[in-house]
C-alpha positions in Angstrom: 21.0 -18.8 11.0 23.2 -16.0 9.9 24.1 -13.6 12.7 24.0 -10.5 10.8 22.4 -8.2 11.5 22.9 -8.9 15.1 20.0 -9.0 17.7 21.5 -6.0 19.6 21.4 -4.0 16.3 18.0 -4.9 15.6 16.9 -3.8 18.9 18.2 -0.3 18.0 15.9 0.2 15.4 13.2 2.9 15.9 10.1 3.3 13.7 10.6 0.4 11.3 7.4 -1.5 10.3 9.2 -4.8 10.1 12.8 -6.7 9.6 12.3 -9.9 8.0 15.0 -12.8 7.6 14.7 -14.9 4.4 15.5 -17.9 6.5 12.5 -17.6 8.6 10.0 -17.9 5.5 7.9 -20.9 5.1 10.0 -23.4 2.9 13.2 -22.0 3.3 14.6 -24.8 5.3 13.3 -27.3 3.0 15.0 -25.5 0.1 18.1 -25.1 2.0 18.2 -28.6 2.8 18.0 -29.6 -1.1 20.5 -27.0 -1.9 23.1 -28.4 0.5 22.2 -32.0 -0.8 23.1 -30.7 -4.3 26.3 -29.1 -2.9 25.2 -25.6 -2.8 24.6 -23.3 -0.1 21.4 -20.9 -0.1 22.1 -17.2 0.7 20.5 -15.9 3.8 19.6 -12.3 3.5 16.9 -10.0 5.3 14.9 -7.2 4.3 13.0 -4.3 5.9 9.2 -3.6 5.6 7.7 -0.3 6.5 3.9 0.5 6.1 1.5 3.3 6.4 3.7 6.3 6.7 1.0 8.8 5.8 3.3 11.6 4.6 1.2 14.7 4.8 -1.0 13.8 7.7 -1.6 16.6 10.4 -3.5 16.0 13.5 -3.6 15.3 17.2 -3.1 11.4 16.9 0.6 12.4 16.0 2.0 15.8 16.9 5.4 14.4 15.5 3.7 13.6 12.2 6.8 14.9 10.2 9.2 13.2 12.3 8.2 9.5 12.5 9.5 8.9 8.9 12.6 10.6 9.0 13.4 8.7 12.4 12.4 5.3 10.3 14.9 6.1 7.6 17.7 7.1 10.2 17.0 3.8 11.9 17.5 1.7 8.6 20.5 3.5 7.7 21.9 2.6 11.2 21.7 -1.1 10.4 25.0 -2.9 9.6 25.0 -4.7 7.3 22.2 -2.8 5.3 19.2 -4.9 4.6 19.0 -6.1 0.9 16.2 -4.1 0.3 13.4 -1.8 1.7 9.6 -2.1 0.7 7.0 0.2 1.7 3.8 -1.5 1.8 1.3 1.5 1.0 -0.3 4.6 2.2 3.1 6.5 1.7 1.0 9.4 1.8 -2.0 11.0 3.6 -5.2 11.3 1.2 -5.8 14.5 -0.6 -8.7 15.5 -2.7 -6.5 17.9 -4.5 -4.4 16.4 -7.3 -1.6 18.8 -6.9 -1.3 18.3 -3.2 -1.3 14.5 -3.9 1.7 14.7 -6.3 3.3 17.0 -3.9 3.1 14.5 -1.1 4.1 11.7 -3.3 7.1 13.6 -4.5 8.1 14.8 -0.7 7.9 11.0 0.3 9.9 10.1 -2.8 12.5 12.5 -1.9 12.8 11.3 1.6 12.8 7.6 0.8 16.0 8.4 -1.4 17.8 8.9 1.7 17.7 5.3 2.6 21.2 3.7 2.3 20.2 0.4 0.7 20.8 -1.3 -2.7 17.1 -1.3 -3.6 13.9 0.5 -2.2 10.6 -0.7 -3.3 7.3 0.7 -3.0 3.7 0.0 -3.4 0.4 2.3 -3.2 -2.2 2.2 -0.6 -6.0 3.6 -1.2 -4.6 7.1 0.3 -2.0 7.2 -2.4 -4.1 5.8 -5.4 -7.9 5.2 -4.9 -9.1 8.7 -6.0 -7.3 8.6 -9.4 -6.7 4.9 -10.1 -3.2 5.0 -9.3 -2.3 7.7 -12.0 -0.2 10.3 -9.6 1.5 7.2 -8.1 2.5 5.5 -11.5 3.8 8.9 -12.6 6.2 9.0 -9.9 7.0 5.4 -8.8 5.8 3.3 -12.0 4.1 0.1 -11.8 1.6 -0.6 -8.9 2.1 -4.4 -9.0 4.9 -6.3 -10.1 7.3 -9.6 -9.2 10.9 -10.0 -8.7 13.3 -12.8 -7.6 15.8 -12.4 -4.8 18.3 -15.1 -3.6 16.0 -17.9 -4.1 12.8 -16.1 -3.1 10.0 -15.1 -5.4 8.5 -11.8 -4.4 5.1 -10.5 -5.9 3.6 -7.1 -4.9 -0.2 -7.1 -5.4 -2.4 -4.0 -5.9 -5.7 -4.2 -4.1 -6.0 -0.2 -3.6 -6.0 1.5 -7.1 -9.6 0.1 -7.7 -11.8 2.1 -5.4 -14.1 -0.9 -5.0 -10.8 -2.6 -3.4 -10.5 -5.3 -6.0 -7.4 -6.7 -7.6 -9.4 -6.9 -10.8 -9.4 -9.4 -13.6 -6.5 -8.2 -15.5 -4.1 -8.5 -12.6 -5.6 -11.8 -11.6 -4.6 -13.0 -15.1 -1.2 -11.6 -14.6 -0.8 -13.3 -11.1 -2.0 -16.6 -12.5 0.5 -16.5 -15.4 3.4 -15.2 -12.7 2.8 -18.0 -10.4 2.8 -20.6 -13.0 6.4 -20.1 -13.7 7.6 -20.3 -9.9 9.0 -24.0 -9.1 7.1 -25.5 -6.4 10.1 -25.6 -3.8 10.5 -21.9 -4.1 9.3 -19.8 -1.3 6.9 -16.9 -2.3 6.4 -13.7 -0.3 3.5 -11.6 -1.3 3.1 -7.8 -0.5 -0.3 -6.3 -0.5 -1.6 -3.1 1.3 -5.1 -4.3 2.4 -5.7 -7.8 3.7 -6.5 -10.5 1.1 -8.9 -12.2 3.5 -12.0 -10.6 5.1 -10.5 -9.5 8.3 -13.3 -6.6 9.0 -15.1 -5.8 5.8 -17.2 -3.0 7.6 -14.1 -1.0 8.3 -12.7 -1.9 4.4 -10.3 -4.4 5.9 -10.6 -6.8 3.2 -10.3 -7.2 -0.6 -13.2 -8.1 -2.5 -11.9 -10.6 -4.8 -8.9 -11.5 -2.3 -10.1 -15.2 -2.1 -9.2 -15.5 -5.9 -5.7 -14.4 -5.2 -5.5 -16.9 -2.3 -6.7 -19.6 -4.6 -4.1 -18.9 -7.2 -1.4 -19.0 -4.3 -2.7 -22.1 -2.5 -1.1 -24.7 -4.8 2.3 -23.4 -3.7 3.5 -24.9 -0.3 5.5 -22.1 0.9 3.6 -18.7 0.8 3.8 -15.6 3.3 1.9 -12.6 3.1 2.9 -9.2 4.4 0.6 -6.4 4.2 -0.2 -3.1 6.1 -3.5 -0.9 6.4 -4.7 -1.8 9.6 -2.0 -0.1 11.6 -1.5 -2.9 13.9 0.1 -6.3 14.6 -2.1 -9.0 13.5 -1.7 -12.7 12.2 -3.9 -14.9 10.3 -3.7 -18.2 8.5 -5.6 -19.3 5.3 -4.9 -22.8 5.0 -1.2 -23.1 4.9 -0.6 -19.4 3.9 0.4 -17.2 6.8 -0.5 -13.3 6.8 1.3 -10.9 8.9 0.2 -7.1 9.2 2.8 -4.4 10.0 2.3 -1.3 12.5 1.8 2.1 10.9 4.4 4.6 11.2 1.9 7.7 11.8 -0.9 6.3 14.3 -2.4 3.0 15.4 -5.9 2.0 14.7 -8.2 0.0 17.1 -8.6 -3.7 17.2 -11.1 -4.8 14.7 -14.9 -4.1 15.7 -13.7 -3.0 19.0 -15.4 0.4 18.4 -17.9 2.0 16.0 -15.5 3.2 13.6 -11.8 2.9 12.8 -10.6 6.2 13.8 -7.1 6.6 14.8 -6.3 5.9 18.6 -5.4 9.3 20.5 -1.9 10.3 21.0 -1.0 9.6 24.7 1.6 12.2 25.8 2.6 9.7 29.0 3.3 7.0 26.1 4.4 8.7 23.0 4.5 6.6 19.9 2.2 3.8 21.7 1.2 1.3 19.0 4.0 2.4 16.5 6.7 0.2 15.8 8.6 -2.4 13.8 8.9 -6.0 13.8 12.0 -8.4 13.7 11.4 -11.9 12.3 14.0 -14.6 12.7 14.2 -18.4 12.5 15.0 -21.0 14.9 15.1 -24.5 14.6 16.7 -27.4 12.5 17.1 -27.2 8.7 14.0 -29.5 8.3 11.8 -27.3 10.7 11.3 -23.7 10.1 9.8 -22.0 12.8 8.9 -18.3 13.4 9.9 -16.0 16.0 8.4 -12.5 15.9 9.5 -9.6 18.2 7.5 -6.6 18.2 9.3 -3.6 19.3 8.0 0.1 20.0 9.3 3.1 19.0 11.3 4.7 21.7 10.1 8.3 23.0 12.1 11.0 21.7 11.7 14.7 21.1 9.5 15.4 18.0 11.1 16.9 14.9 9.9 18.9 12.0 12.3 18.2 9.1 12.2 20.6 6.0 11.5 18.8 2.7 12.1 20.0 -0.7 
């Protein structure tokens, strides 16, 4: 396992949704063994996932609403070496019925995210960004809502399960996904990013994707698939067969455990424990080359003085 970035540097992170080592992904070790047998060494790398920034939110659940995202950006910029890329897994902004305000918030988020000193910044929408206009404003500012890319031996797929207000991926995107995964060799690790969970976590709170099982069915023939998502504003881990699903905490406010109260309203801010329930995750791999194992470490945001940055 590569020692960069170091554990100490990871522990200095504040307000980061997740840091992921490629060598910890399912199938990475098997692929590494094959590569070594063929005289090649796979490149280890890591990326950072942030989720549910809800830029534009105002309210008691987070009196530092304009400070948590800049804190996260500063924390990522302090990493050495920098992650290969950063991805925001939806709800970049807080919902607004006003199309002009929606675009304003998206533009402000875009300008803030441009301050990340990393090679690549990727985004995908959440329902707060896209459900009221089928993603029109998001597409104007950020481009496609679903896409795939390859990076150092891993195939990444971003799936849009929010632009349709009925919480569906839809037939057109399912057909695109089927064609995309058919082109991926069986030994290649696949990482999927979504906003909503693909499985029925708690449909009563909109914590599900209506046709998510069809997505899972398309991914199931591949032995090495991991899904990272947001939306539920808390840590959660779930298996559908051999596919692992891991949610990220929010950078704005935590939400209650599924079904633990009548509504999924934000948990109240606790002045004695500021930033409680917000945080970031590091994911590292421990074990031999033929036995990949996960080591997930959840870290809270350290208390700090609220800030109110200016935006353009």
